[in-house]
Every structure is written in C-alpha cells, then in structure tokens.
C-alpha positions, 0 to 999 in steps of 0.5 A, spaced: 700 581 742 706 584 739 713 581 741 720 584 740 726 581 738 733 583 742 735 586 735 728 590 735 729 593 742 736 595 740 734 598 734 729 602 738 734 604 743 738 607 738 733 611 735 731 614 742 737 613 746 736 613 754 740 618 758 743 615 764 744 621 768 738 624 769 741 628 775 742 634 772 736 639 772 737 646 769 734 650 775 735 657 772 730 655 766 725 652 771 725 659 775 724 663 768 719 658 766 715 659 772 716 667 772 713 667 765 707 663 767 706 667 773 706 674 769 701 671 764 697 669 770 697 676 773 696 679 766 689 675 765 687 676 772 688 684 771 685 684 764 679 680 767 678 685 773 679 691 768 674 688 763 669 687 769 670 694 772 669 697 765 663 694 764 660 696 771 662 703 770 659 703 763 652 700 765 652 705 771 653 711 766 647 708 762 643 707 768 644 714 770 642 717 764 636 713 763 634 715 770 635 722 769 631 722 763 625 719 766 626 723 772 626 729 768 619 727 765 612 729 767 608 725 771 603 725 765 609 722 760 611 717 765 603 715 766 603 714 758 609 709 758 606 705 764 610 707 770 610 712 776 615 716 779 616 711 785 617 705 780 623 709 776 629 705 780 625 699 780 625 699 772 632 702 771 636 698 776 631 692 777 631 693 785 624 694 789 624 700 793 620 699 799 619 703 805 621 698 811 625 693 807 631 694 812 626 693 818 623 686 815 631 684 814 633 685 821 626 683 824 627 676 820 634 675 823 632 677 830 626 672 829 631 667 826 636 668 832 630 667 837 628 661 834 635 658 835 636 660 842 629 657 844 631 651 840 638 651 844 635 652 851 630 646 850 636 642 848 640 644 854 634 643 859 632 636 856 640 634 856 640 636 864 633 632 865 636 626 862 643 626 865 639 627 872 636 620 871 639 614 874 641 608 870 635 604 871 630 610 869 634 611 863 634 604 861 626 604 862 626 609 856 631 605 852 637 609 853 644 609 856 648 615 859 652 615 853 646 616 848 643 622 852 647 627 847 644 623 841 637 623 844 637 630 845 639 632 838 634 627 835 639 622 832 637 616 836 630 614 837 627 612 843 626 605 845 620 606 849 615 609 844 609 605 846 608 601 840 609 594 843 604 589 840 601 583 843 603 576 841 597 576 837 599 582 833 594 587 836 596 594 839 597 594 847 593 599 850 
C-alpha cells in the first residue's frame, strides 16, 4: 500500500493543477469535430458501397463474357468439357436453372399457410370447447378458466393425464 504525505500531494497538484472552472465548453470546437467525424464516416460508407458496386459490375462482366463464349461453342465442344447447353447458366452463375422452380416455391408457401391456418383453426375450436365447459368440468381435467388459453397453446400440461397409480405403485387401468 502506498501512502502519500501532504507535501507529496501538494507537489503532485503543482505538476497538474486542477481547474476549478469546468463550466466553459467550446461548443464551436465540438461541432467542428462532429462535422469532421460525420464526413469521414460518410466517406468510408460511400467508398465501401462503390467498391462493392465495382466488384459486382466486374464479376457480371466476366460472367457474361464466359457465358457468351460457352454459348458460342458447338454441342460437341461443350460435351468435350463436360457440360450441356442447359448447364451453362449453372456453371457460370452457380444457380440451378429448372422449370417449375417458382411453382415449387409458391406451392411451398401455400402449403405452409394452409398448415398454419389449420393449426389456428384447431386452437380456436379447442379454446371454444374449453370455454364452453363449466368450472366443475374444467376442474375435472385439471384446469381453471384462466388456464384455458395456455392449455390450448400447449404451455400447461393437463393434470388428468390418466397416469394415476395405486398405493402399491401399479398403474390404474
């Protein structure tokens, strides 16, 4: 542990005097600094976007050249290098060209929506059936009226799950 005497503390205070008047803030300097930082940030953002754009243009130009060279080849030449005319876009652009790709996507979305609608309808019907029960019927299955929404969504297990055991540990039939 280091201890300082009053003489040491006074010597340190003389080396770096503390200003008691900290209320003076140079707003103009702070604003100028903020403008410089904003300008630098914008310059970095714009240069990054322009680099990405130029790289994308260069890649597209090179891919277009390669595609036009391959399309200019005969079927025999394409077969010699191991591709067919239908595979040119896949080889150059790396994307699968297939008929019905859009149809598959749309049918997948429609199937997903139909599944979600069926699930919502089942939840709604289950909620309506449970809310139609009186308090005694709900208590028979281990629910209160406040538990109905959670039970329908599957967040609360039902208390009456028919797994009661006798005193000797065997399952009740």
